[in-house]
Backbone of each chain as ProteinMPNN parsed JSONL, in Angstrom:
{"seq_chain_A": "MSDEQEVPQALVSLRQSIDNIDAALVYMLAERFKCTRLVGELKAASGLPAADRSREEVQISRLRRLADAANLDPVFAEKFLKFIINEVIRHHNEVAATGSSDQ", "coords_chain_A": {"N_chain_A": [[-17.385, 3.142, 10.929], [-18.882, 1.571, 9.252], [-21.452, 1.773, 8.557], [-23.157, 2.865, 5.893], [-24.796, 5.08, 5.808], [-23.7, 6.951, 7.43], [-21.649, 7.967, 6.026], [-20.334, 10.716, 4.314], [-21.491, 12.116, 1.192], [-19.497, 13.048, -0.529], [-17.317, 11.561, 0.282], [-18.151, 8.986, -0.363], [-18.16, 9.234, -3.127], [-15.43, 9.696, -3.645], [-14.413, 7.261, -2.801], [-15.504, 5.596, -4.706], [-14.066, 6.46, -6.915], [-11.508, 5.644, -6.114], [-11.936, 2.879, -6.069], [-12.441, 2.444, -8.787], [-9.968, 3.165, -9.883], [-8.38, 1.219, -8.664], [-9.347, -1.079, -9.92], [-8.5, -0.573, -12.531], [-5.737, -0.624, -12.064], [-5.36, -3.314, -11.338], [-6.004, -4.639, -13.739], [-4.055, -3.565, -15.413], [-1.751, -4.513, -14.143], [-2.106, -7.248, -14.506], [-1.773, -7.407, -17.238], [0.859, -6.555, -17.403], [2.21, -8.675, -16.148], [1.657, -10.658, -17.973], [3.281, -9.812, -20.049], [5.873, -9.963, -18.849], [6.003, -12.649, -18.418], [6.103, -13.655, -21.015], [8.515, -12.491, -21.755], [10.229, -13.923, -20.135], [9.997, -16.491, -21.254], [10.952, -15.995, -23.809], [13.579, -15.149, -23.33], [14.633, -17.454, -22.228], [14.392, -19.18, -24.401], [16.118, -17.946, -26.172], [18.484, -18.176, -24.967], [19.341, -16.13, -23.395], [20.612, -14.252, -20.578], [18.931, -14.376, -17.399], [18.738, -12.247, -15.467], [19.028, -8.647, -15.613], [20.74, -6.152, -14.844], [21.368, -3.591, -15.762], [19.213, -2.861, -17.348], [17.271, -2.777, -15.343], [18.17, -0.625, -13.84], [17.811, 1.493, -15.639], [15.034, 1.392, -15.866], [14.241, 2.102, -13.265], [15.239, 4.737, -12.981], [13.825, 6.011, -14.983], [11.196, 5.634, -14.095], [11.221, 7.115, -11.765], [11.499, 9.672, -12.808], [9.074, 9.872, -14.218], [7.302, 9.653, -12.09], [7.86, 11.971, -10.741], [6.909, 13.855, -12.598], [4.243, 13.193, -12.447], [3.557, 13.981, -9.973], [3.946, 12.17, -7.935], [5.431, 10.531, -5.2], [8.78, 9.993, -5.825], [10.42, 8.193, -4.473], [8.604, 6.374, -3.527], [7.683, 5.403, -5.987], [9.919, 4.017, -6.868], [10.11, 2.075, -4.858], [7.74, 0.779, -5.421], [8.192, -0.285, -8.014], [10.207, -2.097, -7.377], [8.817, -3.791, -5.726], [7.063, -4.97, -7.55], [8.924, -6.183, -9.251], [10.02, -8.072, -7.518], [7.88, -9.804, -7.379], [7.782, -10.682, -10.002], [10.198, -12.061, -10.089], [9.594, -14.031, -8.232], [7.615, -15.398, -9.676], [9.248, -16.394, -11.717], [10.93, -18.033, -10.299], [9.103, -19.931, -9.578], [8.415, -21.103, -12.008], [10.789, -22.108, -12.375], [13.534, -23.575, -13.971], [13.445, -22.337, -16.622], [13.088, -19.691, -16.208], [13.081, -16.01, -16.176], [14.275, -12.818, -15.139], [13.371, -10.422, -16.134], [12.303, -7.151, -15.756]], "CA_chain_A": [[-17.97, 3.766, 9.761], [-19.356, 0.545, 8.336], [-22.802, 2.157, 8.176], [-23.035, 3.767, 4.756], [-25.567, 6.312, 6.033], [-22.867, 7.916, 8.139], [-20.56, 8.398, 5.145], [-20.725, 11.843, 3.464], [-21.557, 11.805, -0.24], [-18.191, 13.322, -1.145], [-16.447, 10.423, 0.607], [-18.636, 7.878, -1.19], [-17.702, 9.503, -4.49], [-13.976, 9.468, -3.69], [-14.18, 5.82, -2.692], [-15.813, 5.025, -6.027], [-12.897, 6.741, -7.756], [-10.428, 4.75, -5.662], [-12.272, 1.525, -6.545], [-12.236, 2.426, -10.247], [-8.518, 3.172, -10.119], [-7.862, -0.097, -8.272], [-9.684, -2.03, -10.985], [-7.565, -0.286, -13.629], [-4.409, -1.1, -11.649], [-5.355, -4.779, -11.404], [-5.942, -5.07, -15.138], [-2.724, -3.178, -15.908], [-0.772, -5.445, -13.576], [-2.298, -8.545, -15.172], [-1.157, -7.258, -18.557], [2.308, -6.486, -17.199], [2.727, -10.02, -15.867], [1.624, -11.385, -19.251], [4.506, -9.401, -20.766], [7.101, -10.486, -18.232], [5.997, -14.099, -18.636], [6.609, -13.832, -22.388], [9.941, -12.141, -21.73], [10.9, -15.068, -19.525], [10.034, -17.575, -22.238], [11.808, -15.547, -24.913], [14.974, -15.168, -22.901], [15.037, -18.85, -22.075], [14.52, -19.74, -25.754], [17.249, -17.306, -26.845], [19.684, -18.398, -24.172], [19.771, -14.866, -22.781], [20.617, -14.341, -19.108], [17.669, -14.001, -16.756], [18.793, -10.928, -14.832], [19.62, -7.567, -16.402], [20.85, -5.064, -13.879], [21.387, -2.276, -16.426], [17.805, -2.603, -17.711], [16.571, -2.414, -14.107], [18.57, 0.749, -13.471], [17.139, 2.409, -16.572], [13.616, 1.404, -15.491], [14.076, 2.834, -12.009], [15.426, 6.182, -13.14], [12.701, 6.481, -15.797], [9.995, 5.668, -13.254], [11.359, 8.243, -10.832], [11.178, 10.884, -13.581], [7.632, 9.86, -14.473], [6.643, 9.927, -10.813], [8.051, 13.397, -10.497], [5.972, 14.549, -13.498], [2.865, 12.885, -12.027], [3.434, 14.423, -8.592], [3.966, 10.985, -7.082], [6.723, 10.432, -4.518], [9.694, 9.133, -6.592], [10.906, 7.111, -3.607], [7.542, 5.358, -3.551], [7.679, 4.804, -7.332], [11.011, 3.039, -6.899], [9.684, 0.958, -3.99], [6.674, 0.091, -6.144], [8.798, -1.098, -9.077], [10.933, -3.211, -6.761], [7.776, -4.698, -5.244], [6.599, -5.714, -8.732], [10.039, -7.019, -9.709], [10.095, -9.216, -6.615], [6.826, -10.735, -7.774], [8.227, -11.277, -11.269], [11.231, -13.041, -9.73], [8.882, -15.146, -7.597], [7.039, -16.17, -10.794], [10.303, -17.105, -12.429], [11.379, -19.123, -9.438], [8.074, -20.965, -9.634], [8.572, -21.873, -13.252], [12.159, -22.654, -12.236], [14.645, -23.616, -14.92], [13.374, -21.483, -17.806], [12.699, -18.349, -15.797], [13.819, -14.784, -16.447], [13.856, -11.796, -14.186], [13.132, -9.148, -16.791], [11.4, -6.472, -14.837]], "C_chain_A": [[-18.446, 2.718, 8.752], [-20.785, 0.85, 7.88], [-22.73, 3.234, 7.099], [-23.744, 5.102, 5.004], [-24.74, 7.388, 6.737], [-21.805, 8.542, 7.223], [-21.025, 9.559, 4.246], [-20.653, 11.476, 1.984], [-20.205, 12.002, -0.932], [-17.226, 12.163, -0.901], [-16.848, 9.198, -0.214], [-18.1, 8.02, -2.612], [-16.197, 9.252, -4.634], [-13.658, 7.978, -3.615], [-14.499, 5.118, -4.007], [-14.644, 5.259, -6.981], [-11.744, 5.815, -7.394], [-10.686, 3.329, -6.162], [-12.069, 1.405, -8.055], [-10.749, 2.353, -10.58], [-7.918, 1.815, -9.77], [-8.159, -1.152, -9.334], [-8.732, -1.835, -12.164], [-6.176, -0.814, -13.295], [-4.313, -2.623, -11.773], [-5.235, -5.252, -12.845], [-4.602, -4.709, -15.782], [-1.666, -4.16, -15.413], [-0.876, -6.816, -14.24], [-1.613, -8.523, -16.543], [0.37, -7.234, -18.443], [2.904, -7.879, -16.953], [2.649, -10.917, -17.102], [2.904, -11.08, -20.034], [5.744, -10.036, -20.158], [7.173, -12.011, -18.383], [6.55, -14.412, -20.033], [8.101, -13.532, -22.465], [10.743, -13.321, -21.186], [11.067, -16.212, -20.529], [11.018, -17.253, -23.364], [13.29, -15.615, -24.545], [15.486, -16.591, -22.776], [15.294, -19.468, -23.448], [15.751, -19.192, -26.476], [18.561, -17.521, -26.11], [20.228, -17.118, -23.564], [19.728, -14.978, -21.261], [19.322, -13.799, -18.513], [17.702, -12.562, -16.24], [19.439, -9.905, -15.761], [19.629, -6.305, -15.55], [20.784, -3.703, -14.558], [19.976, -1.884, -16.873], [17.037, -2.134, -16.468], [16.892, -0.978, -13.687], [17.887, 1.794, -14.346], [15.658, 2.536, -16.197], [13.376, 2.257, -14.259], [14.219, 4.331, -12.235], [14.303, 6.776, -13.991], [11.437, 6.625, -14.929], [10.041, 6.81, -12.252], [11.045, 9.565, -11.543], [9.682, 10.989, -13.833], [6.86, 10.219, -13.199], [6.714, 11.414, -10.495], [7.05, 14.213, -11.33], [4.524, 14.363, -13.04], [2.575, 13.36, -10.601], [3.234, 13.247, -7.629], [5.361, 10.904, -6.461], [7.668, 9.489, -5.286], [10.254, 7.975, -5.764], [9.874, 5.982, -3.587], [7.524, 4.646, -4.904], [8.758, 3.731, -7.434], [10.665, 1.81, -6.043], [8.661, 0.094, -4.715], [7.258, -0.821, -7.224], [9.517, -2.306, -8.482], [9.956, -4.269, -6.214], [7.282, -5.592, -6.391], [7.686, -6.678, -9.209], [10.18, -8.26, -8.825], [9.05, -10.268, -6.98], [7.206, -11.439, -9.079], [9.255, -12.375, -10.98], [10.598, -14.276, -9.08], [8.244, -16.043, -8.675], [8.097, -17.033, -11.454], [10.85, -18.256, -11.6], [10.379, -20.277, -9.473], [8.187, -21.799, -10.899], [9.988, -22.397, -13.401], [13.058, -22.509, -13.452], [14.599, -22.58, -16.045], [13.186, -20.014, -17.497], [13.635, -17.223, -16.239], [13.421, -13.788, -15.392], [13.75, -10.434, -14.856], [12.036, -8.427, -16.017], [10.432, -5.563, -15.54]], "O_chain_A": [[-18.417, 2.952, 7.544], [-21.271, 0.251, 6.921], [-22.302, 4.36, 7.352], [-23.335, 6.133, 4.471], [-25.043, 8.578, 6.649], [-21.15, 9.517, 7.593], [-21.994, 9.411, 3.501], [-19.853, 10.631, 1.58], [-19.823, 11.225, -1.807], [-16.418, 11.824, -1.766], [-15.99, 8.462, -0.702], [-17.645, 7.05, -3.218], [-15.749, 8.668, -5.621], [-12.746, 7.494, -4.285], [-13.832, 4.151, -4.375], [-14.276, 4.376, -7.756], [-11.082, 5.265, -8.275], [-9.766, 2.653, -6.623], [-11.583, 0.385, -8.542], [-10.327, 1.583, -11.443], [-7.053, 1.312, -10.487], [-7.326, -2.014, -9.614], [-8.221, -2.803, -12.726], [-5.509, -1.39, -14.155], [-3.311, -3.153, -12.254], [-4.458, -6.159, -13.143], [-4.079, -5.464, -16.602], [-0.795, -4.584, -16.172], [0.136, -7.465, -14.505], [-0.965, -9.488, -16.948], [1.078, -7.81, -19.27], [3.964, -8.215, -17.481], [3.464, -11.824, -17.268], [3.526, -11.976, -20.604], [6.576, -10.59, -20.878], [8.258, -12.587, -18.466], [7.361, -15.322, -20.201], [8.853, -14.226, -23.15], [11.8, -13.666, -21.714], [12.134, -16.816, -20.635], [11.795, -18.099, -23.806], [14.128, -16.066, -25.324], [16.613, -16.901, -23.162], [16.276, -20.183, -23.645], [16.357, -19.885, -27.293], [19.62, -17.099, -26.574], [21.415, -17.02, -23.254], [18.905, -15.711, -20.715], [18.704, -12.883, -19.057], [16.813, -11.764, -16.535], [20.284, -10.246, -16.588], [18.683, -5.518, -15.534], [20.214, -2.761, -14.007], [19.593, -0.717, -16.786], [16.245, -1.195, -16.545], [16.022, -0.227, -13.246], [17.445, 2.837, -13.865], [15.096, 3.632, -16.208], [12.428, 3.04, -14.209], [13.409, 5.113, -11.737], [13.874, 7.906, -13.755], [10.712, 7.615, -15.027], [9.011, 7.403, -11.93], [10.417, 10.458, -10.973], [9.091, 12.058, -13.681], [5.898, 10.985, -13.233], [5.744, 12.019, -10.04], [6.424, 15.145, -10.823], [3.686, 15.248, -13.218], [1.474, 13.162, -10.088], [2.473, 13.319, -6.664], [6.357, 11.18, -7.13], [7.379, 8.296, -5.388], [10.53, 6.901, -6.299], [10.219, 4.802, -3.625], [7.367, 3.427, -4.963], [8.536, 2.668, -8.015], [10.893, 0.669, -6.445], [8.693, -1.135, -4.645], [6.871, -1.984, -7.338], [9.441, -3.409, -9.024], [10.234, -5.468, -6.238], [7.109, -6.8, -6.226], [7.41, -7.834, -9.529], [10.427, -9.36, -9.32], [9.306, -11.47, -6.898], [6.98, -12.639, -9.238], [9.195, -13.467, -11.546], [11.005, -15.409, -9.338], [8.318, -17.27, -8.603], [7.894, -18.219, -11.715], [11.19, -19.315, -12.129], [10.758, -21.447, -9.406], [8.073, -23.024, -10.873], [10.343, -23.033, -14.394], [13.305, -21.39, -13.903], [15.632, -22.002, -16.383], [13.129, -19.183, -18.403], [14.788, -17.44, -16.613], [12.344, -13.896, -14.807], [14.007, -9.408, -14.226], [11.001, -8.998, -15.673], [9.606, -4.921, -14.891]]}, "seq_chain_B": "MSDEQEVPQALVSLRQSIDNIDAALVYMLAERFKCTRLVGELKAASGLPAADRSREEVQISRLRRLADAANLDPVFAEKFLKFIINEVIRHHNEVAATGSSDQ", "coords_chain_B": {"N_chain_B": [[23.592, -8.044, -20.939], [23.445, -5.435, -21.754], [23.971, -4.351, -24.115], [22.196, -3.183, -26.722], [22.085, -4.285, -29.265], [22.246, -6.998, -28.959], [19.809, -7.767, -28.113], [16.856, -9.434, -28.869], [14.345, -8.443, -31.296], [11.703, -8.955, -30.574], [11.868, -9.003, -27.82], [12.637, -6.38, -27.284], [10.295, -5.106, -28.076], [8.445, -6.15, -26.212], [9.521, -5.096, -23.903], [9.054, -2.412, -24.351], [6.294, -2.407, -24.152], [6.051, -3.107, -21.45], [7.243, -0.849, -20.318], [5.409, 1.096, -21.138], [3.128, 0.267, -19.761], [4.055, 0.554, -17.16], [4.284, 3.336, -17.019], [1.59, 4.045, -17.193], [0.711, 2.857, -14.819], [2.076, 4.409, -12.91], [0.874, 6.935, -13.286], [-1.759, 6.326, -12.663], [-1.466, 5.577, -10.006], [-0.622, 7.994, -8.921], [-2.96, 9.452, -9.196], [-4.612, 7.975, -7.538], [-3.465, 8.471, -5.031], [-3.991, 11.155, -4.849], [-6.726, 11.039, -4.459], [-6.887, 9.613, -1.99], [-5.665, 11.414, -0.367], [-7.469, 13.532, -0.36], [-9.595, 12.19, 0.818], [-8.571, 11.822, 3.348], [-8.445, 14.478, 4.279], [-11.149, 15.128, 4.186], [-12.294, 13.327, 6.002], [-11.053, 14.12, 8.326], [-12.105, 16.694, 8.547], [-14.779, 16.08, 8.88], [-14.82, 14.798, 11.219], [-14.649, 12.075, 11.213], [-13.607, 8.679, 11.876], [-10.189, 7.665, 11.33], [-9.257, 5.068, 10.464], [-10.794, 2.275, 8.749], [-11.819, -0.663, 8.989], [-13.763, -2.384, 7.952], [-14.333, -1.345, 5.45], [-11.829, -1.786, 4.286], [-11.777, -4.573, 4.211], [-13.827, -5.11, 2.38], [-12.699, -3.933, 0.117], [-10.463, -5.592, -0.279], [-11.621, -8.142, -0.812], [-13.043, -7.561, -3.108], [-10.97, -6.811, -4.838], [-9.603, -9.201, -5.049], [-11.457, -10.725, -6.439], [-11.578, -9.281, -8.844], [-8.937, -9.632, -9.679], [-8.922, -12.337, -10.137], [-10.642, -12.449, -12.341], [-9.053, -11.097, -14.133], [-6.999, -12.773, -14.525], [-4.887, -12.586, -12.783], [-2.783, -13.305, -10.06], [-4.652, -13.739, -7.184], [-3.68, -13.645, -4.59], [-1.427, -12.099, -4.87], [-2.685, -9.723, -5.673], [-3.936, -8.971, -3.324], [-1.715, -8.609, -1.655], [-0.62, -6.483, -3.031], [-2.569, -4.454, -2.714], [-2.35, -4.084, 0.046], [0.235, -3.176, 0.203], [-0.021, -0.689, -1.018], [-1.828, 0.505, 0.721], [-0.272, 0.661, 3.018], [1.444, 2.67, 2.241], [-0.33, 4.788, 2.017], [-1.022, 5.051, 4.685], [1.452, 5.793, 5.673], [1.675, 8.303, 4.466], [-0.38, 9.585, 5.82], [0.571, 9.505, 8.382], [2.67, 11.218, 8.095], [1.423, 13.674, 7.6], [0.38, 13.798, 9.949], [-1.623, 14.852, 12.597], [-4.178, 15.368, 11.268], [-4.633, 13.208, 9.667], [-5.917, 10.371, 7.706], [-6.776, 6.938, 7.215], [-8.002, 5.937, 4.991], [-8.353, 3.559, 2.499]], "CA_chain_B": [[22.671, -7.705, -22.003], [23.27, -3.994, -21.824], [24.146, -3.971, -25.517], [20.885, -3.325, -27.365], [22.184, -5.115, -30.47], [22.107, -8.416, -28.614], [18.446, -8.01, -27.656], [15.955, -9.717, -29.995], [13.327, -7.429, -31.526], [10.497, -9.294, -29.796], [12.135, -8.606, -26.434], [12.576, -4.916, -27.289], [8.882, -4.747, -28.16], [7.822, -6.468, -24.924], [10.002, -4.125, -22.917], [8.33, -1.166, -24.606], [4.962, -2.585, -23.551], [6.233, -3.037, -19.993], [7.491, 0.558, -19.981], [4.137, 1.82, -21.298], [2.253, -0.124, -18.645], [4.602, 1.178, -15.945], [3.904, 4.753, -17.028], [0.16, 4.086, -16.85], [0.605, 2.54, -13.39], [2.537, 5.573, -12.146], [-0.133, 8.0, -13.341], [-2.921, 5.825, -11.909], [-1.127, 5.645, -8.577], [-0.624, 9.413, -8.539], [-4.368, 9.831, -9.081], [-5.149, 7.309, -6.343], [-2.999, 9.176, -3.831], [-4.755, 12.402, -4.795], [-8.021, 10.679, -3.849], [-6.77, 9.27, -0.573], [-5.32, 12.652, 0.344], [-8.751, 14.228, -0.178], [-10.359, 11.41, 1.799], [-7.996, 12.152, 4.653], [-8.885, 15.827, 4.649], [-12.606, 15.072, 4.382], [-12.572, 12.608, 7.251], [-10.624, 14.977, 9.435], [-13.062, 17.808, 8.634], [-16.08, 15.561, 9.309], [-14.65, 14.118, 12.501], [-14.794, 10.624, 11.017], [-12.387, 7.959, 12.269], [-9.205, 7.484, 10.258], [-9.243, 3.693, 9.956], [-12.09, 1.661, 8.48], [-11.468, -2.052, 8.728], [-14.776, -3.04, 7.118], [-14.069, -0.862, 4.076], [-10.63, -2.473, 3.802], [-12.15, -5.967, 3.9], [-14.6, -5.082, 1.129], [-11.737, -3.647, -0.951], [-9.617, -6.765, -0.521], [-12.35, -9.234, -1.469], [-13.35, -7.091, -4.472], [-9.75, -6.861, -5.634], [-9.307, -10.611, -5.321], [-12.386, -11.14, -7.513], [-11.104, -8.631, -10.074], [-7.685, -10.282, -10.05], [-9.315, -13.628, -10.681], [-11.186, -12.181, -13.68], [-7.971, -10.586, -14.983], [-5.968, -13.807, -14.548], [-3.78, -12.136, -11.932], [-2.793, -14.05, -8.798], [-5.399, -12.991, -6.166], [-2.818, -13.437, -3.417], [-0.612, -10.929, -5.193], [-3.564, -8.545, -5.669], [-4.128, -8.582, -1.92], [-0.412, -8.065, -1.21], [-0.483, -5.193, -3.711], [-3.424, -3.47, -2.033], [-1.773, -3.809, 1.37], [1.436, -2.365, -0.051], [-0.51, 0.676, -1.288], [-2.434, 0.991, 1.971], [0.833, 1.037, 3.904], [1.941, 3.972, 1.788], [-1.359, 5.761, 2.403], [-0.866, 5.246, 6.134], [2.687, 6.568, 5.849], [1.314, 9.69, 4.132], [-1.202, 10.141, 6.894], [1.452, 9.733, 9.529], [3.472, 12.412, 7.791], [0.611, 14.868, 7.823], [0.074, 13.656, 11.384], [-2.895, 15.023, 13.305], [-5.411, 15.357, 10.486], [-4.604, 12.085, 8.729], [-6.926, 9.332, 7.592], [-6.161, 5.795, 6.55], [-8.879, 5.381, 3.972], [-7.453, 2.852, 1.595]], "C_chain_B": [[22.425, -6.208, -22.107], [23.44, -3.487, -23.252], [22.848, -4.258, -26.274], [20.931, -4.238, -28.59], [21.995, -6.595, -30.197], [20.663, -8.775, -28.266], [17.519, -8.265, -28.848], [14.838, -8.669, -30.089], [12.06, -7.696, -30.697], [10.662, -8.869, -28.335], [12.079, -7.083, -26.292], [11.113, -4.467, -27.255], [8.157, -5.021, -26.84], [8.255, -5.476, -23.846], [9.333, -2.767, -23.1], [6.926, -1.245, -24.003], [5.046, -2.473, -22.033], [6.438, -1.587, -19.559], [6.2, 1.388, -20.1], [3.2, 1.539, -20.122], [2.741, 0.526, -17.352], [4.241, 2.664, -15.871], [2.438, 4.896, -16.626], [-0.036, 3.826, -15.353], [0.995, 3.741, -12.528], [1.467, 6.668, -12.123], [-1.41, 7.604, -12.592], [-2.668, 5.953, -10.399], [-1.134, 7.089, -8.084], [-2.061, 9.88, -8.317], [-4.995, 9.219, -7.816], [-4.733, 8.039, -5.067], [-3.65, 10.553, -3.71], [-6.098, 12.138, -4.094], [-7.878, 10.411, -2.351], [-6.388, 10.488, 0.263], [-6.603, 13.446, 0.64], [-9.616, 13.516, 0.86], [-9.879, 11.744, 3.213], [-8.472, 13.501, 5.157], [-10.375, 15.834, 5.005], [-12.963, 14.408, 5.705], [-12.208, 13.466, 8.452], [-11.636, 16.105, 9.641], [-14.411, 17.343, 9.167], [-16.009, 14.864, 10.667], [-14.858, 12.617, 12.405], [-13.497, 9.912, 11.4], [-11.483, 7.684, 11.069], [-9.303, 6.094, 9.633], [-10.661, 3.189, 9.727], [-11.843, 0.233, 8.018], [-12.475, -2.721, 7.786], [-14.627, -2.611, 5.657], [-12.87, -1.616, 3.489], [-10.95, -3.923, 3.405], [-12.912, -6.062, 2.58], [-13.657, -4.858, -0.054], [-10.923, -4.889, -1.309], [-10.394, -7.854, -1.257], [-12.732, -8.834, -2.893], [-12.111, -7.224, -5.371], [-9.355, -8.3, -5.962], [-10.197, -11.142, -6.449], [-11.926, -10.566, -8.856], [-9.84, -9.315, -10.592], [-7.984, -11.62, -10.709], [-9.813, -13.458, -12.12], [-10.083, -11.77, -14.654], [-6.842, -11.602, -15.157], [-4.681, -13.336, -13.852], [-3.907, -12.897, -10.608], [-3.521, -13.241, -7.704], [-4.581, -12.729, -4.896], [-1.93, -12.214, -3.646], [-1.454, -9.653, -5.149], [-3.773, -8.038, -4.239], [-2.842, -7.971, -1.352], [-0.217, -6.665, -1.766], [-1.314, -4.121, -3.003], [-2.84, -3.095, -0.67], [-0.513, -2.95, 1.258], [1.039, -0.895, -0.253], [-1.058, 1.3, 0.0], [-1.345, 1.429, 2.955], [1.398, 2.404, 3.531], [0.949, 5.074, 2.162], [-1.215, 6.089, 3.892], [0.383, 6.071, 6.429], [2.437, 8.043, 5.538], [0.587, 10.33, 5.302], [-0.375, 10.394, 8.147], [2.283, 10.995, 9.329], [2.67, 13.693, 8.023], [0.019, 14.858, 9.234], [-1.384, 13.888, 11.752], [-4.159, 14.834, 12.468], [-5.606, 14.118, 9.625], [-5.804, 11.158, 8.784], [-6.229, 8.137, 6.999], [-7.143, 5.143, 5.6], [-8.009, 4.794, 2.887], [-7.951, 2.889, 0.17]], "O_chain_B": [[21.344, -5.767, -22.495], [23.099, -2.345, -23.562], [22.453, -5.411, -26.447], [19.94, -4.889, -28.919], [21.629, -7.358, -31.091], [20.33, -9.953, -28.138], [17.404, -7.42, -29.736], [14.44, -8.085, -29.081], [11.432, -6.767, -30.189], [9.706, -8.428, -27.698], [11.547, -6.56, -25.314], [10.745, -3.565, -26.501], [7.344, -4.208, -26.4], [7.462, -5.073, -22.995], [9.075, -2.057, -22.128], [6.433, -0.279, -23.421], [4.211, -1.822, -21.405], [5.876, -1.148, -18.555], [5.934, 2.263, -19.275], [2.572, 2.443, -19.571], [1.938, 0.994, -16.545], [3.931, 3.185, -14.799], [2.087, 5.759, -15.822], [-0.843, 4.488, -14.701], [0.328, 4.05, -11.54], [1.188, 7.253, -11.076], [-2.058, 8.443, -11.967], [-3.536, 6.375, -9.635], [-1.59, 7.377, -6.978], [-2.345, 10.612, -7.369], [-5.792, 9.855, -7.126], [-5.531, 8.206, -4.145], [-3.84, 11.06, -2.605], [-6.537, 12.919, -3.249], [-8.656, 10.922, -1.544], [-6.735, 10.586, 1.44], [-6.791, 13.96, 1.743], [-10.283, 14.155, 1.674], [-10.673, 11.922, 4.137], [-8.853, 13.645, 6.319], [-10.798, 16.454, 5.98], [-13.834, 14.883, 6.435], [-12.933, 13.534, 9.444], [-11.983, 16.433, 10.776], [-15.114, 18.106, 9.828], [-17.021, 14.4, 11.191], [-15.202, 11.964, 13.39], [-12.413, 10.479, 11.265], [-11.952, 7.498, 9.946], [-9.418, 5.963, 8.414], [-11.603, 3.603, 10.402], [-11.681, -0.041, 6.829], [-12.097, -3.522, 6.931], [-14.779, -3.423, 4.745], [-12.9, -2.033, 2.331], [-10.455, -4.427, 2.397], [-12.68, -6.962, 1.773], [-13.791, -5.502, -1.095], [-10.72, -5.198, -2.483], [-9.888, -8.429, -2.22], [-12.743, -9.678, -3.789], [-12.199, -7.685, -6.509], [-8.829, -8.573, -7.041], [-9.747, -11.907, -7.302], [-11.889, -11.268, -9.867], [-9.693, -9.548, -11.792], [-7.372, -11.984, -11.713], [-9.447, -14.232, -13.005], [-10.162, -12.056, -15.849], [-5.855, -11.335, -15.843], [-3.566, -13.643, -14.273], [-5.011, -13.103, -10.105], [-3.054, -12.164, -7.334], [-4.771, -11.718, -4.219], [-1.711, -11.407, -2.743], [-0.999, -8.623, -4.651], [-3.784, -6.834, -3.987], [-2.877, -6.953, -0.661], [0.28, -5.772, -1.079], [-0.828, -3.024, -2.729], [-2.84, -1.925, -0.287], [-0.24, -2.109, 2.114], [1.681, 0.014, 0.273], [-0.785, 2.458, 0.318], [-1.485, 2.444, 3.638], [1.78, 3.19, 4.398], [1.349, 6.163, 2.574], [-1.278, 7.25, 4.297], [0.382, 6.931, 7.31], [2.919, 8.925, 6.249], [0.889, 11.45, 5.716], [-0.593, 11.365, 8.871], [2.558, 11.735, 10.273], [3.181, 14.669, 8.573], [-0.717, 15.756, 9.643], [-2.272, 13.189, 11.264], [-5.111, 14.2, 12.923], [-6.617, 13.985, 8.936], [-6.583, 11.149, 9.737], [-5.197, 8.285, 6.345], [-7.121, 3.925, 5.42], [-7.062, 5.421, 2.413], [-7.307, 2.338, -0.723]]}, "name": "protein", "num_of_chains": 2, "seq": "MSDEQEVPQALVSLRQSIDNIDAALVYMLAERFKCTRLVGELKAASGLPAADRSREEVQISRLRRLADAANLDPVFAEKFLKFIINEVIRHHNEVAATGSSDQMSDEQEVPQALVSLRQSIDNIDAALVYMLAERFKCTRLVGELKAASGLPAADRSREEVQISRLRRLADAANLDPVFAEKFLKFIINEVIRHHNEVAATGSSDQ"}
């Protein structure tokens, strides 16, 4: 189906929506990582511990509720948050000593 | 750090931003899955093949460009898209026969 002429107009339109949403997701994620980077710096400067399990638990249960309201699979929402958190942790490992794992 | 009194105000504010962004991400993702669900139905109704490797390649290179513009790691953007695509495929497997893997 690489030939656009074979693709129904409705499918083209849906793909445009998907592309628009993906762009929004990318910009949102970029903003989120800006925040977590600042959190990392702030925690390091304040001598606060990097990890915060209770904060993570609150985030997960909140995201599951939001997912439920949005008609998104809550199990997926949790997987998604953990996927992002892993990336945050990877960032912190890269910047090593001063890192934080605020999620 | 479960005691809110120990958390600096700047950190509280950043966490609020992270929570706001997470809510936006959840609602965006819910909308995206609505689109891919419709794509699946449309493809099945039109007798179009489920997978479309060329579409996926275009999506990945576009997302990497967007990530670059947003100052987000392009490698992460690609990992992110693949993570989402895997979920789309899982959905399609669940609905079995009629599924599509439009990403």
